[in-house]
C-alpha positions as CSV (number, residue, x, y, z in Angstrom):
1,M,260.6,132.8,345.0
2,K,259.6,136.4,344.6
3,R,256.2,137.1,346.0
4,N,253.6,139.8,345.1
5,A,252.0,141.9,347.8
6,I,248.7,143.8,347.5
7,L,247.3,146.2,350.1
8,L,243.5,146.6,350.3
9,T,242.2,149.5,352.2
10,G,238.7,149.5,353.7
11,T,236.0,151.1,355.8
12,I,233.2,148.6,356.3
13,N,231.0,150.9,358.4
14,P,231.5,154.5,357.3
15,K,228.7,155.6,359.6
16,V,231.2,155.8,362.4
17,F,232.6,158.8,360.5
18,F,229.7,160.2,358.4
19,Q,226.0,159.8,359.0
20,E,224.8,160.9,355.6
21,K,225.6,160.2,351.9
22,T,227.2,163.6,351.3
23,S,230.7,162.1,351.8
24,V,230.1,158.5,351.0
25,Y,227.4,157.2,348.6
26,L,227.3,153.6,349.9
27,I,226.9,153.6,353.7
28,D,225.2,150.2,354.1
29,E,227.7,148.2,356.1
30,A,226.2,144.8,355.1
31,V,226.6,145.6,351.4
32,R,230.1,147.0,351.8
33,L,231.1,144.0,353.9
34,K,229.9,141.6,351.1
35,Q,231.9,143.6,348.5
36,Y,235.1,143.5,350.6
37,E,234.7,139.7,351.1
38,E,234.1,139.1,347.4
39,R,237.3,141.0,346.5
40,I,239.5,139.4,349.1
41,N,238.3,136.0,347.8
42,Q,239.1,137.0,344.3
43,Y,242.6,138.1,345.1
44,I,243.3,134.9,347.1
45,L,241.7,132.5,344.6
46,K,242.0,134.1,341.2
47,T,245.3,136.1,341.1
48,D,249.0,135.7,341.5
49,F,249.1,138.0,344.5
50,D,250.7,135.9,347.2
51,D,250.4,138.2,350.2
52,I,247.1,140.0,350.6
53,I,246.8,142.6,353.3
54,F,243.5,144.1,354.3
55,I,243.5,147.2,356.6
56,E,240.2,148.5,358.0
57,N,239.4,151.6,360.1
58,S,235.8,151.4,361.3
59,G,236.4,148.8,364.0
60,Y,234.1,146.2,362.4
61,P,234.7,142.7,363.8
62,F,235.9,141.2,360.5
63,D,236.2,137.4,360.3
64,F,239.8,137.3,359.1
65,E,240.7,133.8,360.3
66,S,238.5,132.2,357.6
67,Y,240.5,134.0,354.9
68,Q,243.8,133.1,356.5
69,K,242.7,129.4,356.1
70,I,241.6,129.9,352.5
71,A,245.0,131.6,351.7
72,K,247.0,128.9,353.4
73,K,245.4,126.3,351.2
74,K,246.6,128.3,348.2
75,S,250.1,128.6,349.7
76,K,249.4,132.3,350.2
77,R,249.1,134.6,353.2
78,F,246.4,136.9,354.4
79,E,246.9,139.6,357.0
80,F,244.1,141.7,358.6
81,I,244.9,145.0,360.3
82,S,242.3,146.8,362.4
83,M,243.5,150.3,363.0
84,K,242.1,153.0,365.3
85,P,241.8,156.2,363.2
86,N,242.0,159.8,364.2
87,M,238.3,160.4,364.1
88,D,238.5,164.1,364.5
89,K,240.9,164.5,361.6
90,V,238.8,162.3,359.3
91,R,235.7,164.4,360.1
92,E,237.6,167.6,359.7
93,L,239.7,166.8,356.6
94,G,237.4,164.2,355.0
95,K,237.7,160.6,353.9
96,S,240.9,161.4,351.9
97,Y,242.7,161.8,355.3
98,G,241.2,158.5,356.4
99,E,242.5,156.7,353.3
100,A,246.0,158.3,353.6
101,E,246.1,157.2,357.3
102,L,245.2,153.6,356.4
103,I,248.0,153.4,353.9
104,D,250.5,155.1,356.2
105,Y,249.7,152.7,359.0
106,A,249.9,149.6,356.8
107,M,253.2,150.6,355.3
108,K,254.8,150.9,358.8
109,N,253.0,148.2,360.7
110,S,252.1,145.3,358.3
111,Q,254.1,142.2,359.1
112,L,253.8,141.0,355.5
113,I,254.7,144.4,353.9
114,K,257.9,144.4,355.9
115,E,259.1,141.5,353.7
116,H,258.5,143.4,350.4
117,D,260.2,146.2,348.5
118,I,257.2,146.7,346.2
119,V,253.6,147.0,347.2
120,Y,250.5,147.3,345.0
121,K,247.7,149.3,346.7
122,I,244.1,149.1,345.8
123,T,240.8,150.3,347.3
124,G,239.4,147.2,348.9
125,R,236.1,147.0,347.0
126,I,237.8,147.0,343.6
127,F,239.2,144.2,341.5
128,I,242.1,144.7,339.0
129,R,240.9,142.7,336.0
130,N,244.2,142.8,334.0
131,W,246.4,141.8,336.9
132,R,248.5,139.5,334.8
133,K,249.6,142.3,332.5
134,I,250.2,144.6,335.5
135,L,252.4,142.0,337.2
136,R,254.2,141.2,334.0
137,T,255.8,144.7,334.1
138,K,256.4,144.8,337.8
139,Y,260.1,145.5,337.5
140,N,259.9,147.7,334.4
141,G,259.4,150.9,336.3
142,K,259.6,152.0,339.9
143,N,256.6,153.8,341.3
144,E,253.7,153.6,338.9
145,F,250.6,155.9,338.9
146,I,248.0,157.1,336.5
147,S,248.0,160.9,336.5
148,I,245.8,163.5,334.7
149,N,248.2,166.5,334.4
150,K,245.7,169.0,333.2
151,A,243.6,168.4,336.3
152,D,246.6,168.3,338.7
153,W,245.2,164.9,339.8
154,C,246.6,161.4,340.3
155,K,244.6,158.1,340.8
156,T,245.0,156.7,344.3
157,D,242.5,153.8,344.0
158,F,245.3,151.7,342.5
159,F,249.0,152.3,342.3
160,K,252.4,150.5,342.7
161,V,255.0,151.9,345.0
162,Y,258.4,151.1,346.4
163,K,257.9,150.9,350.2
164,N,261.0,153.0,351.0
165,D,260.0,155.7,348.5
166,Y,256.6,155.8,350.0
167,L,257.9,156.2,353.6
168,Q,260.4,158.9,352.5
169,C,258.2,161.0,350.2
170,I,254.5,160.2,350.6
171,Y,254.1,159.2,354.2
172,G,252.0,161.8,356.1
173,I,250.3,163.1,353.0
174,G,246.9,163.1,354.7
175,Q,247.9,166.3,356.6
176,K,247.8,168.1,353.2
177,C,244.2,167.0,352.4
178,N,241.2,169.1,353.1
179,E,238.1,168.1,351.1
180,K,236.2,171.2,352.3
181,E,238.8,173.3,350.4
182,G,238.8,170.9,347.4
183,I,242.1,169.2,348.2
184,D,241.4,165.5,348.0
185,L,243.9,162.7,348.2
186,E,244.3,162.6,344.5
187,K,245.4,166.2,344.3
188,A,247.6,165.9,347.3
189,Y,249.4,162.9,345.8
190,Y,249.8,164.6,342.5
191,H,251.6,167.6,343.9
192,Q,253.7,165.5,346.2
193,L,254.8,163.2,343.4
194,K,255.5,166.1,341.1
195,K,257.9,167.8,343.5
196,S,259.5,164.7,344.8
197,K,262.8,163.2,343.5
198,I,261.6,159.6,343.4
199,E,261.2,157.9,340.1
200,V,257.5,158.0,339.0
201,T,256.1,156.7,335.8
202,S,252.7,155.5,334.6
203,F,251.7,151.9,334.4
204,K,252.8,150.1,331.3
205,V,249.2,149.0,330.6
206,Y,246.1,150.9,331.7
207,P,244.6,149.3,334.9
208,R,241.2,147.8,334.2
209,L,239.3,148.3,337.5
210,E,236.0,146.5,338.4
211,G,233.8,147.8,341.1
212,I,231.8,150.8,342.4
213,F,232.9,154.2,343.5
214,G,232.1,154.6,347.2
215,T,231.7,158.4,346.8
216,T,229.4,158.5,343.8
217,G,228.0,155.0,343.2
218,Q,229.3,155.0,339.6
219,R,231.0,151.9,338.2
220,Y,234.8,151.8,337.6
221,D,234.3,149.5,334.6
222,K,235.2,151.3,331.3
223,P,234.2,150.1,327.7
224,I,236.9,148.4,325.8
225,W,237.3,151.2,323.2
226,K,238.3,153.6,326.1
227,I,240.8,151.1,327.4
228,I,242.3,150.8,323.9
229,I,242.7,154.6,323.7
230,F,244.1,154.8,327.2
231,N,246.7,152.1,326.3
232,L,247.7,154.1,323.3
233,L,248.1,157.3,325.4
234,I,250.3,155.3,327.8
235,K,252.7,154.7,325.0
236,F,253.1,158.5,324.6
237,K,253.5,158.9,328.3
238,Y,250.3,160.9,328.6
239,F,249.6,159.6,332.1
240,N,253.1,160.3,333.5
241,V,253.4,163.0,336.1
242,K,254.7,166.1,334.3
């Protein structure tokens, strides 16, 4: 049976990196923890993702065993990874570096990811509402991203990647981030994907994300009329890296 893997990245207590809201809007660790817990429960109980990996970099003592038990009851698997970040680099280059570091570490060290060729990555406090449609086209394209070419920008909150392509072409991208100079993870990904030789397309349906931006506090949710327009644009390859 083919299994579906999703990687959730998280920073439960951003105050270990940043003491104010200039870099991260939501810094209350209790609120952030509750959001991560809600999302993990959703992926275990309400989706067809079989292997759920949660990687965290603030050192928070996360109660992962309870989620392993919940997953087991659903014939699923849950893996928690607590990684020690490069604090100096995160403070120097910004949270983009920290996010890139989380993904890099998981791709190389997750025991569950080792069993998969394809991995979906999502920011840990977000839920993908149309996961059924997303999984339905899992094998219709290789690496799938949503790009805004006129802004030299690529969404990194949710994407699908072949593990080997990631390790060969994207791994280490955090070194190219510098938020003080306006180079965030989205711009770094876009330029890397554009010059790489790996196969990159957009998703076949526009991902409907649910949650709150950690940076601004705005909601991910978009009105249905916008989703309809975005899905039409996908048919014309508007969101493909060009």
